[in-house]
N, C-alpha and C positions, 0 to 999 in steps of 0.2 A: 652365330659366329663363335669360333673358338678363341680363347684368350691366347695372344701371341706368346706370352711367357710360358704357358702350358705347353704349346707346340714346340717351342725351342728347348724346353726341358726334356720333353719326350725324345726329340731328335738327338740331343746330347747324350741322354741315357742309352739310347739304342746304339749310338756310335761308340760309347765307352764299353758297353758289353761286347759288341762285335770285335773291337780292338783287343779286349782282354781274352776273348775266346781264341782269337788267332795268335796271340802272343804266348798263351799258356804252354803249348808244346815246346816252344823254344826255351822258355824259362824253366820248365821242369825236365829238360833233356838230361841234365847232369844226374839228377836223382834217378831217373828211369833207366839210364844206362847201367847202373849198378844192380838193378833188380834182376834176380835170376828168372822170375816169371816173364819179365819183358824180354830178356835175352832168349828164352825158350820160344816165346811167341814170334820173335823176330826171325828165328830160324824156321819155324813150322808154318806160320800163318800165310806168308805169301804163296807158298806152294798149294796150300789148302784152298785159298781163295781162287787162285788161277784154275785149279781142278774143278771147283764148283762152277765157275763161269764157263769153262769149256764144256762140261757135261750139260749145263742148262742151255747154252746156245746151240750146241750140236743137236740135242734132242728136239729143241724147238724148230730148228731149220729142217730137220729130217721129216718132221710131221707135216710140213707145208708142201712137200713135193711128192709126187706119185712114184718117183724112181727109188725111193727108199733112202736109207742113210749112207749109201756108198760114197758119194762125194765128200761128205763130212768125215767119214772114217778114213778115207784115203788121204785127205788133206791133213788130218791129225797125225796119221802115221808118217807122212812125208815131213811134217814139221818136227816131230819127235826124232826122226832119223837124221835130219839135217842138224838139229841141235846136238844130238849125240856125237855125230861125226865131226862137226866143225866148231862146236862150242861158241857159235856166233849167233846171239839172239836175233839180231837184225836180219841175217840171212835166213834163219829158220822161219821167222814171222812172214817175211816177204815171200819166200818160197811156198809155204803152206797157203798163204792167202791167195797168191797168184794161181796156184793149182786149183783151189776151190772156186775162184771166180771163173776161170776157164771152163771147169767142169759144169758149173751151173749155167753158163751162157752157151755151151755147146749144144746145138740142136741136132 
């Protein structure tokens, strides 16, 4: 049997570390906003991450089906076109996703 004091101490330590890790971004936000490196990453990184996720998921999905990458490529093109024309992310995402689902389920 474990000592109850040891267990309570371990639980409290885990709780304190979890709280500190979750509070750290809020506490350091003022310092980070002034950093030119963080400002540059804030402009560049979201696009880079989305591009990597897009390429990874599109190539993975295209390999699973015998029809090739055409549904993925068309859905990506429609999503980009909708975003370019409307500047409405929700419309772009819904339109591209709906087209992709329709194309994948069309027999």
